[in-house]
PDB file of N, CA, C and O in Angstrom:
ATOM      1  N   UNK A   1      15.145  -3.678  -6.989  1.00  0.00           N
ATOM      2  CA  UNK A   1      16.102  -3.400  -6.431  1.00  0.00           C
ATOM      3  C   UNK A   1      17.011  -2.575  -6.795  1.00  0.00           C
ATOM      4  O   UNK A   1      17.371  -2.644  -7.970  1.00  0.00           O
ATOM      5  N   UNK A   2      17.726  -1.426  -5.782  1.00  0.00           N
ATOM      6  CA  UNK A   2      18.888  -0.680  -6.037  1.00  0.00           C
ATOM      7  C   UNK A   2      20.555  -1.234  -6.318  1.00  0.00           C
ATOM      8  O   UNK A   2      21.446  -0.875  -7.088  1.00  0.00           O
ATOM      9  N   UNK A   3      20.427  -2.344  -5.208  1.00  0.00           N
ATOM     10  CA  UNK A   3      21.670  -3.134  -5.077  1.00  0.00           C
ATOM     11  C   UNK A   3      21.460  -4.334  -5.400  1.00  0.00           C
ATOM     12  O   UNK A   3      20.296  -4.711  -5.265  1.00  0.00           O
ATOM     13  N   UNK A   4      22.533  -5.397  -5.956  1.00  0.00           N
ATOM     14  CA  UNK A   4      22.237  -6.475  -6.150  1.00  0.00           C
ATOM     15  C   UNK A   4      22.268  -7.529  -5.024  1.00  0.00           C
ATOM     16  O   UNK A   4      23.358  -7.774  -4.505  1.00  0.00           O
ATOM     17  N   UNK A   5      21.269  -8.109  -4.646  1.00  0.00           N
ATOM     18  CA  UNK A   5      21.245  -8.875  -3.522  1.00  0.00           C
ATOM     19  C   UNK A   5      20.569  -8.440  -2.453  1.00  0.00           C
ATOM     20  O   UNK A   5      20.103  -9.252  -1.654  1.00  0.00           O
ATOM     21  N   UNK A   6      20.396  -6.864  -2.260  1.00  0.00           N
ATOM     22  CA  UNK A   6      19.573  -6.221  -1.183  1.00  0.00           C
ATOM     23  C   UNK A   6      18.157  -6.375  -1.485  1.00  0.00           C
ATOM     24  O   UNK A   6      17.550  -5.768  -2.367  1.00  0.00           O
ATOM     25  N   UNK A   7      17.638  -7.317  -0.607  1.00  0.00           N
ATOM     26  CA  UNK A   7      16.295  -7.425  -0.649  1.00  0.00           C
ATOM     27  C   UNK A   7      15.657  -6.279   0.106  1.00  0.00           C
ATOM     28  O   UNK A   7      14.444  -6.175  -0.076  1.00  0.00           O
ATOM     29  N   UNK A   8      16.287  -5.294   1.008  1.00  0.00           N
ATOM     30  CA  UNK A   8      15.515  -4.107   1.881  1.00  0.00           C
ATOM     31  C   UNK A   8      15.411  -3.145   0.828  1.00  0.00           C
ATOM     32  O   UNK A   8      14.472  -2.396   1.099  1.00  0.00           O
ATOM     33  N   UNK A   9      16.055  -2.772  -0.448  1.00  0.00           N
ATOM     34  CA  UNK A   9      15.505  -1.662  -1.351  1.00  0.00           C
ATOM     35  C   UNK A   9      14.254  -2.063  -2.009  1.00  0.00           C
ATOM     36  O   UNK A   9      13.775  -1.146  -2.677  1.00  0.00           O
ATOM     37  N   UNK A  10      13.592  -3.136  -2.021  1.00  0.00           N
ATOM     38  CA  UNK A  10      12.531  -3.527  -2.535  1.00  0.00           C
ATOM     39  C   UNK A  10      11.213  -3.643  -1.259  1.00  0.00           C
ATOM     40  O   UNK A  10      10.092  -3.529  -1.755  1.00  0.00           O
ATOM     41  N   UNK A  11      11.224  -3.770  -0.320  1.00  0.00           N
ATOM     42  CA  UNK A  11      10.481  -4.178   0.678  1.00  0.00           C
ATOM     43  C   UNK A  11       9.188  -3.411   0.517  1.00  0.00           C
ATOM     44  O   UNK A  11       8.207  -4.154   0.577  1.00  0.00           O
ATOM     45  N   UNK A  12       9.035  -2.705   0.414  1.00  0.00           N
ATOM     46  CA  UNK A  12       7.546  -1.939   0.204  1.00  0.00           C
ATOM     47  C   UNK A  12       6.790  -2.443  -1.059  1.00  0.00           C
ATOM     48  O   UNK A  12       5.597  -2.743  -1.115  1.00  0.00           O
ATOM     49  N   UNK A  13       7.639  -2.478  -1.989  1.00  0.00           N
ATOM     50  CA  UNK A  13       6.804  -3.258  -3.066  1.00  0.00           C
ATOM     51  C   UNK A  13       6.653  -4.717  -3.074  1.00  0.00           C
ATOM     52  O   UNK A  13       5.761  -5.257  -3.729  1.00  0.00           O
ATOM     53  N   UNK A  14       7.546  -5.409  -2.326  1.00  0.00           N
ATOM     54  CA  UNK A  14       7.518  -6.650  -2.070  1.00  0.00           C
ATOM     55  C   UNK A  14       6.359  -7.080  -1.175  1.00  0.00           C
ATOM     56  O   UNK A  14       5.829  -8.183  -1.310  1.00  0.00           O
ATOM     57  N   UNK A  15       5.900  -6.020  -0.083  1.00  0.00           N
ATOM     58  CA  UNK A  15       5.103  -6.170   0.559  1.00  0.00           C
ATOM     59  C   UNK A  15       3.751  -5.968   0.382  1.00  0.00           C
ATOM     60  O   UNK A  15       2.851  -6.527   1.008  1.00  0.00           O
ATOM     61  N   UNK A  16       3.603  -4.868  -0.794  1.00  0.00           N
ATOM     62  CA  UNK A  16       2.251  -4.824  -1.320  1.00  0.00           C
ATOM     63  C   UNK A  16       1.901  -5.996  -2.149  1.00  0.00           C
ATOM     64  O   UNK A  16       0.765  -6.462  -2.061  1.00  0.00           O
ATOM     65  N   UNK A  17       2.810  -6.534  -2.979  1.00  0.00           N
ATOM     66  CA  UNK A  17       2.498  -7.446  -3.691  1.00  0.00           C
ATOM     67  C   UNK A  17       2.368  -8.625  -3.142  1.00  0.00           C
ATOM     68  O   UNK A  17       1.789  -9.420  -3.882  1.00  0.00           O
ATOM     69  N   UNK A  18       2.695  -9.055  -2.093  1.00  0.00           N
ATOM     70  CA  UNK A  18       2.505 -10.329  -1.258  1.00  0.00           C
ATOM     71  C   UNK A  18       1.092 -10.408  -0.750  1.00  0.00           C
ATOM     72  O   UNK A  18       0.372 -11.403  -0.833  1.00  0.00           O
ATOM     73  N   UNK A  19       0.652  -8.795  -0.004  1.00  0.00           N
ATOM     74  CA  UNK A  19      -0.378  -8.573   0.106  1.00  0.00           C
ATOM     75  C   UNK A  19      -1.703  -8.590  -1.099  1.00  0.00           C
ATOM     76  O   UNK A  19      -2.843  -8.772  -0.672  1.00  0.00           O
ATOM     77  N   UNK A  20      -1.560  -8.463  -2.065  1.00  0.00           N
ATOM     78  CA  UNK A  20      -2.253  -8.162  -3.254  1.00  0.00           C
ATOM     79  C   UNK A  20      -2.662  -9.860  -3.927  1.00  0.00           C
ATOM     80  O   UNK A  20      -3.694 -10.171  -4.521  1.00  0.00           O
ATOM     81  N   UNK A  21      -1.533 -10.708  -3.608  1.00  0.00           N
ATOM     82  CA  UNK A  21      -1.469 -12.243  -3.905  1.00  0.00           C
ATOM     83  C   UNK A  21      -2.595 -12.846  -3.163  1.00  0.00           C
ATOM     84  O   UNK A  21      -3.615 -13.423  -3.540  1.00  0.00           O
ATOM     85  N   UNK A  22      -2.075 -12.521  -1.896  1.00  0.00           N
ATOM     86  CA  UNK A  22      -2.830 -13.293  -0.661  1.00  0.00           C
ATOM     87  C   UNK A  22      -4.316 -12.750  -0.515  1.00  0.00           C
ATOM     88  O   UNK A  22      -5.141 -13.628  -0.265  1.00  0.00           O
ATOM     89  N   UNK A  23      -4.757 -11.559  -0.618  1.00  0.00           N
ATOM     90  CA  UNK A  23      -5.962 -11.067  -0.471  1.00  0.00           C
ATOM     91  C   UNK A  23      -7.021 -11.048  -1.638  1.00  0.00           C
ATOM     92  O   UNK A  23      -8.251 -11.087  -1.634  1.00  0.00           O
ATOM     93  N   UNK A  24      -6.072 -10.973  -2.643  1.00  0.00           N
ATOM     94  CA  UNK A  24      -7.347 -11.062  -3.898  1.00  0.00           C
ATOM     95  C   UNK A  24      -6.917 -11.921  -5.154  1.00  0.00           C
ATOM     96  O   UNK A  24      -7.830 -12.460  -5.779  1.00  0.00           O
ATOM     97  N   UNK A  25      -5.628 -12.100  -5.581  1.00  0.00           N
ATOM     98  CA  UNK A  25      -5.291 -12.768  -6.432  1.00  0.00           C
ATOM     99  C   UNK A  25      -5.337 -14.434  -6.332  1.00  0.00           C
ATOM    100  O   UNK A  25      -5.619 -15.262  -7.198  1.00  0.00           O
ATOM    101  N   UNK A  26      -4.992 -14.580  -5.097  1.00  0.00           N
ATOM    102  CA  UNK A  26      -4.519 -16.029  -5.079  1.00  0.00           C
ATOM    103  C   UNK A  26      -5.885 -17.285  -5.228  1.00  0.00           C
ATOM    104  O   UNK A  26      -6.959 -17.018  -4.689  1.00  0.00           O
ATOM    105  N   UNK A  27      -5.796 -17.978  -5.623  1.00  0.00           N
ATOM    106  CA  UNK A  27      -6.789 -19.096  -6.093  1.00  0.00           C
ATOM    107  C   UNK A  27      -7.961 -18.613  -7.115  1.00  0.00           C
ATOM    108  O   UNK A  27      -8.905 -19.363  -7.359  1.00  0.00           O
ATOM    109  N   UNK A  28      -7.852 -17.324  -7.697  1.00  0.00           N
ATOM    110  CA  UNK A  28      -8.549 -16.900  -8.762  1.00  0.00           C
ATOM    111  C   UNK A  28      -8.038 -17.193 -10.044  1.00  0.00           C
ATOM    112  O   UNK A  28      -6.845 -17.240 -10.346  1.00  0.00           O
ATOM    113  N   UNK A  29      -9.236 -17.433 -10.953  1.00  0.00           N
ATOM    114  CA  UNK A  29      -8.589 -17.784 -12.492  1.00  0.00           C
ATOM    115  C   UNK A  29      -9.331 -16.715 -13.362  1.00  0.00           C
ATOM    116  O   UNK A  29     -10.545 -16.756 -13.563  1.00  0.00           O
ATOM    117  N   UNK A  30      -8.474 -15.733 -13.873  1.00  0.00           N
ATOM    118  CA  UNK A  30      -9.207 -14.747 -14.551  1.00  0.00           C
ATOM    119  C   UNK A  30      -9.510 -15.192 -16.378  1.00  0.00           C
ATOM    120  O   UNK A  30      -8.709 -15.848 -17.044  1.00  0.00           O
ATOM    121  N   UNK A  31     -10.634 -14.731 -16.818  1.00  0.00           N
ATOM    122  CA  UNK A  31     -10.948 -15.334 -18.366  1.00  0.00           C
ATOM    123  C   UNK A  31     -10.080 -14.716 -19.203  1.00  0.00           C
ATOM    124  O   UNK A  31      -9.721 -15.242 -20.257  1.00  0.00           O
ATOM    125  N   UNK A  32      -9.672 -13.553 -18.806  1.00  0.00           N
ATOM    126  CA  UNK A  32      -8.760 -12.772 -19.949  1.00  0.00           C
ATOM    127  C   UNK A  32      -7.944 -11.958 -19.184  1.00  0.00           C
ATOM    128  O   UNK A  32      -8.046 -11.978 -17.957  1.00  0.00           O
ATOM    129  N   UNK A  33      -7.176 -11.268 -19.729  1.00  0.00           N
ATOM    130  CA  UNK A  33      -6.176 -10.180 -19.140  1.00  0.00           C
ATOM    131  C   UNK A  33      -6.919  -9.122 -18.665  1.00  0.00           C
ATOM    132  O   UNK A  33      -6.641  -8.739 -17.529  1.00  0.00           O
ATOM    133  N   UNK A  34      -7.813  -8.551 -19.274  1.00  0.00           N
ATOM    134  CA  UNK A  34      -9.010  -7.657 -19.095  1.00  0.00           C
ATOM    135  C   UNK A  34      -9.437  -8.040 -17.876  1.00  0.00           C
ATOM    136  O   UNK A  34      -9.091  -7.192 -17.053  1.00  0.00           O
ATOM    137  N   UNK A  35      -9.916  -8.758 -17.478  1.00  0.00           N
ATOM    138  CA  UNK A  35     -10.639  -9.308 -16.181  1.00  0.00           C
ATOM    139  C   UNK A  35      -9.745  -9.050 -14.952  1.00  0.00           C
ATOM    140  O   UNK A  35     -10.110  -8.393 -13.977  1.00  0.00           O
ATOM    141  N   UNK A  36      -8.387  -9.708 -15.111  1.00  0.00           N
ATOM    142  CA  UNK A  36      -7.329  -9.662 -14.240  1.00  0.00           C
ATOM    143  C   UNK A  36      -7.141  -7.929 -14.060  1.00  0.00           C
ATOM    144  O   UNK A  36      -7.624  -7.512 -13.008  1.00  0.00           O
ATOM    145  N   UNK A  37      -6.589  -7.020 -14.830  1.00  0.00           N
ATOM    146  CA  UNK A  37      -6.760  -5.879 -14.972  1.00  0.00           C
ATOM    147  C   UNK A  37      -7.618  -5.057 -14.029  1.00  0.00           C
ATOM    148  O   UNK A  37      -7.214  -4.258 -13.184  1.00  0.00           O
ATOM    149  N   UNK A  38      -8.820  -5.372 -14.302  1.00  0.00           N
ATOM    150  CA  UNK A  38      -9.746  -4.477 -13.949  1.00  0.00           C
ATOM    151  C   UNK A  38     -10.083  -4.953 -12.384  1.00  0.00           C
ATOM    152  O   UNK A  38     -10.542  -4.133 -11.589  1.00  0.00           O
ATOM    153  N   UNK A  39      -9.798  -6.460 -11.964  1.00  0.00           N
ATOM    154  CA  UNK A  39     -10.157  -6.893 -10.651  1.00  0.00           C
ATOM    155  C   UNK A  39      -9.220  -6.393  -9.726  1.00  0.00           C
ATOM    156  O   UNK A  39      -9.500  -5.974  -8.603  1.00  0.00           O
ATOM    157  N   UNK A  40      -7.673  -6.470 -10.422  1.00  0.00           N
ATOM    158  CA  UNK A  40      -6.330  -5.507  -9.356  1.00  0.00           C
ATOM    159  C   UNK A  40      -6.880  -4.092  -9.469  1.00  0.00           C
ATOM    160  O   UNK A  40      -7.157  -3.607  -8.372  1.00  0.00           O
ATOM    161  N   UNK A  41      -7.094  -3.356 -10.456  1.00  0.00           N
ATOM    162  CA  UNK A  41      -7.584  -2.054 -10.195  1.00  0.00           C
ATOM    163  C   UNK A  41      -8.700  -1.985  -9.095  1.00  0.00           C
ATOM    164  O   UNK A  41      -8.591  -1.453  -7.990  1.00  0.00           O
ATOM    165  N   UNK A  42      -9.575  -2.499  -9.508  1.00  0.00           N
ATOM    166  CA  UNK A  42     -10.717  -2.152  -8.107  1.00  0.00           C
ATOM    167  C   UNK A  42     -10.186  -2.451  -6.514  1.00  0.00           C
ATOM    168  O   UNK A  42     -10.402  -1.671  -5.586  1.00  0.00           O
ATOM    169  N   UNK A  43      -9.489  -3.668  -6.394  1.00  0.00           N
ATOM    170  CA  UNK A  43      -8.457  -4.281  -5.236  1.00  0.00           C
ATOM    171  C   UNK A  43      -7.885  -2.580  -4.932  1.00  0.00           C
ATOM    172  O   UNK A  43      -8.201  -1.989  -3.899  1.00  0.00           O
ATOM    173  N   UNK A  44      -7.125  -2.034  -5.869  1.00  0.00           N
ATOM    174  CA  UNK A  44      -6.407  -1.050  -5.216  1.00  0.00           C
ATOM    175  C   UNK A  44      -6.813  -0.018  -5.174  1.00  0.00           C
ATOM    176  O   UNK A  44      -6.230   0.658  -4.326  1.00  0.00           O
ATOM    177  N   UNK A  45      -7.668   0.556  -5.760  1.00  0.00           N
ATOM    178  CA  UNK A  45      -8.756   1.817  -5.720  1.00  0.00           C
ATOM    179  C   UNK A  45      -9.699   1.870  -4.889  1.00  0.00           C
ATOM    180  O   UNK A  45      -9.904   2.914  -4.271  1.00  0.00           O
ATOM    181  N   UNK A  46     -10.748   0.352  -4.634  1.00  0.00           N
ATOM    182  CA  UNK A  46     -11.648   0.418  -4.225  1.00  0.00           C
ATOM    183  C   UNK A  46     -11.718  -0.065  -2.625  1.00  0.00           C
ATOM    184  O   UNK A  46     -12.551   0.340  -1.814  1.00  0.00           O
ATOM    185  N   UNK A  47     -10.676  -1.001  -2.368  1.00  0.00           N
ATOM    186  CA  UNK A  47     -10.278  -1.243  -0.859  1.00  0.00           C
ATOM    187  C   UNK A  47      -8.621  -1.134  -0.431  1.00  0.00           C
ATOM    188  O   UNK A  47      -8.449  -1.016   0.783  1.00  0.00           O
ATOM    189  N   UNK A  48      -7.646  -1.153  -1.090  1.00  0.00           N
ATOM    190  CA  UNK A  48      -6.459  -0.984  -0.582  1.00  0.00           C
ATOM    191  C   UNK A  48      -6.420   0.246  -0.036  1.00  0.00           C
ATOM    192  O   UNK A  48      -6.320   0.396   1.182  1.00  0.00           O
ATOM    193  N   UNK A  49      -6.515   1.516  -1.109  1.00  0.00           N
ATOM    194  CA  UNK A  49      -6.270   2.616  -0.931  1.00  0.00           C
ATOM    195  C   UNK A  49      -7.451   3.427   0.554  1.00  0.00           C
ATOM    196  O   UNK A  49      -7.215   3.953   1.641  1.00  0.00           O
ATOM    197  N   UNK A  50      -8.634   3.123  -0.201  1.00  0.00           N
ATOM    198  CA  UNK A  50      -9.386   4.063   0.784  1.00  0.00           C
ATOM    199  C   UNK A  50      -9.971   3.262   1.626  1.00  0.00           C
ATOM    200  O   UNK A  50     -10.841   3.936   2.178  1.00  0.00           O
ATOM    201  N   UNK A  51      -9.981   2.088   2.075  1.00  0.00           N
ATOM    202  CA  UNK A  51     -10.722   1.107   3.401  1.00  0.00           C
ATOM    203  C   UNK A  51      -9.543   0.237   3.985  1.00  0.00           C
ATOM    204  O   UNK A  51      -9.136   0.699   5.051  1.00  0.00           O
ATOM    205  N   UNK A  52      -9.006  -0.699   3.641  1.00  0.00           N
ATOM    206  CA  UNK A  52      -7.786  -1.248   4.523  1.00  0.00           C
ATOM    207  C   UNK A  52      -6.940  -0.376   4.925  1.00  0.00           C
ATOM    208  O   UNK A  52      -6.298   0.536   4.404  1.00  0.00           O
ATOM    209  N   UNK A  53      -7.084  -0.927   6.189  1.00  0.00           N
ATOM    210  CA  UNK A  53      -6.178  -0.160   7.184  1.00  0.00           C
ATOM    211  C   UNK A  53      -4.788  -0.765   7.313  1.00  0.00           C
ATOM    212  O   UNK A  53      -4.616  -1.962   7.085  1.00  0.00           O
ATOM    213  N   UNK A  54      -3.776   0.055   7.683  1.00  0.00           N
ATOM    214  CA  UNK A  54      -2.657   0.087   7.210  1.00  0.00           C
ATOM    215  C   UNK A  54      -1.698   0.260   8.841  1.00  0.00           C
ATOM    216  O   UNK A  54      -1.670   1.367   9.380  1.00  0.00           O
ATOM    217  N   UNK A  55      -1.046  -0.819   9.415  1.00  0.00           N
ATOM    218  CA  UNK A  55      -0.420  -0.831  10.526  1.00  0.00           C
ATOM    219  C   UNK A  55       0.629   0.521  10.707  1.00  0.00           C
ATOM    220  O   UNK A  55       0.940   1.054  11.772  1.00  0.00           O
ATOM    221  N   UNK A  56       1.074   0.902   9.320  1.00  0.00           N
ATOM    222  CA  UNK A  56       2.425   2.048   9.685  1.00  0.00           C
ATOM    223  C   UNK A  56       1.499   3.183   9.650  1.00  0.00           C
ATOM    224  O   UNK A  56       2.155   4.171   9.980  1.00  0.00           O
ATOM    225  N   UNK A  57       0.087   3.563   9.368  1.00  0.00           N
ATOM    226  CA  UNK A  57      -0.510   4.782   9.275  1.00  0.00           C
ATOM    227  C   UNK A  57      -1.191   5.012  10.622  1.00  0.00           C
ATOM    228  O   UNK A  57      -2.127   5.760  10.902  1.00  0.00           O
ATOM    229  N   UNK A  58      -0.394   4.073  11.478  1.00  0.00           N
ATOM    230  CA  UNK A  58      -1.760   4.360  12.830  1.00  0.00           C
ATOM    231  C   UNK A  58      -2.944   3.516  13.011  1.00  0.00           C
ATOM    232  O   UNK A  58      -3.529   3.581  14.092  1.00  0.00           O
ATOM    233  N   UNK A  59      -3.339   2.795  12.167  1.00  0.00           N
ATOM    234  CA  UNK A  59      -4.700   1.774  11.577  1.00  0.00           C
ATOM    235  C   UNK A  59      -5.466   2.586  10.485  1.00  0.00           C
ATOM    236  O   UNK A  59      -6.602   2.239  10.162  1.00  0.00           O
ATOM    237  N   UNK A  60      -4.767   3.818   9.832  1.00  0.00           N
ATOM    238  CA  UNK A  60      -5.882   4.523   9.100  1.00  0.00           C
ATOM    239  C   UNK A  60      -5.379   3.872   7.575  1.00  0.00           C
ATOM    240  O   UNK A  60      -4.235   3.516   7.296  1.00  0.00           O
ATOM    241  N   UNK A  61      -6.658   3.829   6.632  1.00  0.00           N
ATOM    242  CA  UNK A  61      -6.386   3.371   5.413  1.00  0.00           C
ATOM    243  C   UNK A  61      -5.313   4.655   5.104  1.00  0.00           C
ATOM    244  O   UNK A  61      -4.988   5.500   5.938  1.00  0.00           O
ATOM    245  N   UNK A  62      -4.791   4.580   3.533  1.00  0.00           N
ATOM    246  CA  UNK A  62      -3.871   5.511   3.255  1.00  0.00           C
ATOM    247  C   UNK A  62      -4.528   6.910   2.644  1.00  0.00           C
ATOM    248  O   UNK A  62      -3.908   7.970   2.551  1.00  0.00           O
ATOM    249  N   UNK A  63      -5.893   6.699   2.251  1.00  0.00           N
ATOM    250  CA  UNK A  63      -6.577   7.850   2.189  1.00  0.00           C
ATOM    251  C   UNK A  63      -7.072   8.954   3.416  1.00  0.00           C
ATOM    252  O   UNK A  63      -7.034  10.179   3.306  1.00  0.00           O
ATOM    253  N   UNK A  64      -7.470   8.305   4.419  1.00  0.00           N
ATOM    254  CA  UNK A  64      -7.673   8.651   5.576  1.00  0.00           C
ATOM    255  C   UNK A  64      -6.264   9.375   6.089  1.00  0.00           C
ATOM    256  O   UNK A  64      -6.323  10.578   6.344  1.00  0.00           O
ATOM    257  N   UNK A  65      -5.160   8.763   6.226  1.00  0.00           N
ATOM    258  CA  UNK A  65      -3.884   8.902   6.677  1.00  0.00           C
ATOM    259  C   UNK A  65      -3.885  10.113   5.818  1.00  0.00           C
ATOM    260  O   UNK A  65      -3.671  11.074   6.557  1.00  0.00           O
ATOM    261  N   UNK A  66      -4.020  10.468   4.671  1.00  0.00           N
ATOM    262  CA  UNK A  66      -3.448  11.403   3.604  1.00  0.00           C
ATOM    263  C   UNK A  66      -4.171  12.840   4.130  1.00  0.00           C
ATOM    264  O   UNK A  66      -3.641  13.949   4.194  1.00  0.00           O
ATOM    265  N   UNK A  67      -5.573  12.453   4.490  1.00  0.00           N
ATOM    266  CA  UNK A  67      -6.839  13.460   4.363  1.00  0.00           C
ATOM    267  C   UNK A  67      -6.142  13.938   6.157  1.00  0.00           C
ATOM    268  O   UNK A  67      -5.922  15.148   6.182  1.00  0.00           O
ATOM    269  N   UNK A  68      -5.918  13.481   7.043  1.00  0.00           N
ATOM    270  CA  UNK A  68      -5.564  13.446   8.398  1.00  0.00           C
ATOM    271  C   UNK A  68      -4.084  14.767   8.212  1.00  0.00           C
ATOM    272  O   UNK A  68      -3.963  15.868   8.748  1.00  0.00           O
ATOM    273  N   UNK A  69      -3.217  14.073   7.290  1.00  0.00           N
ATOM    274  CA  UNK A  69      -1.898  14.993   7.185  1.00  0.00           C
ATOM    275  C   UNK A  69      -2.375  16.193   6.762  1.00  0.00           C
ATOM    276  O   UNK A  69      -2.164  17.193   7.448  1.00  0.00           O
ATOM    277  N   UNK A  70      -3.017  16.260   5.689  1.00  0.00           N
ATOM    278  CA  UNK A  70      -3.277  17.694   4.978  1.00  0.00           C
ATOM    279  C   UNK A  70      -4.187  18.408   6.021  1.00  0.00           C
ATOM    280  O   UNK A  70      -4.106  19.622   6.204  1.00  0.00           O
ATOM    281  N   UNK A  71      -5.003  17.657   6.655  1.00  0.00           N
ATOM    282  CA  UNK A  71      -5.544  18.814   7.929  1.00  0.00           C
ATOM    283  C   UNK A  71      -4.952  19.615   8.963  1.00  0.00           C
ATOM    284  O   UNK A  71      -5.161  20.735   9.427  1.00  0.00           O
ATOM    285  N   UNK A  72      -3.946  18.444   9.226  1.00  0.00           N
ATOM    286  CA  UNK A  72      -2.841  18.863  10.358  1.00  0.00           C
ATOM    287  C   UNK A  72      -1.797  20.102   9.558  1.00  0.00           C
ATOM    288  O   UNK A  72      -1.282  20.959  10.277  1.00  0.00           O
ATOM    289  N   UNK A  73      -1.610  20.111   8.445  1.00  0.00           N
ATOM    290  CA  UNK A  73      -0.524  20.655   7.846  1.00  0.00           C
ATOM    291  C   UNK A  73      -1.403  22.087   7.433  1.00  0.00           C
ATOM    292  O   UNK A  73      -0.673  23.077   7.490  1.00  0.00           O
ATOM    293  N   UNK A  74      -2.514  22.323   7.117  1.00  0.00           N
ATOM    294  CA  UNK A  74      -3.454  23.630   7.083  1.00  0.00           C
ATOM    295  C   UNK A  74      -3.913  24.102   8.134  1.00  0.00           C
ATOM    296  O   UNK A  74      -4.586  25.124   7.998  1.00  0.00           O
ATOM    297  N   UNK A  75      -3.704  23.479   9.724  1.00  0.00           N
ATOM    298  CA  UNK A  75      -4.088  23.777  10.808  1.00  0.00           C
ATOM    299  C   UNK A  75      -5.375  23.938  10.970  1.00  0.00           C
ATOM    300  O   UNK A  75      -5.764  24.616  11.921  1.00  0.00           O
ATOM    301  N   UNK A  76      -6.203  23.406  10.164  1.00  0.00           N
ATOM    302  CA  UNK A  76      -7.530  23.535  10.481  1.00  0.00           C
ATOM    303  C   UNK A  76      -7.972  22.602  11.728  1.00  0.00           C
ATOM    304  O   UNK A  76      -9.137  22.613  12.126  1.00  0.00           O
TER     305      UNK A  76
END
């Protein structure tokens, strides 16, 4: 948070961590920190960015949205 008591400063991060907890971590027990780290890395890099559709991206995954953006930007 940038300002004391202003929850809107950190809304994007809070939203992401809420999704991470509800879609991946909830009710899981990891045997060690490395297993947890790998599972969270897989969630972000193998599902959240390339596959999961986001409402603010017109229903596209972040990877697809970025591809679309740079295609439009280059005029191809």
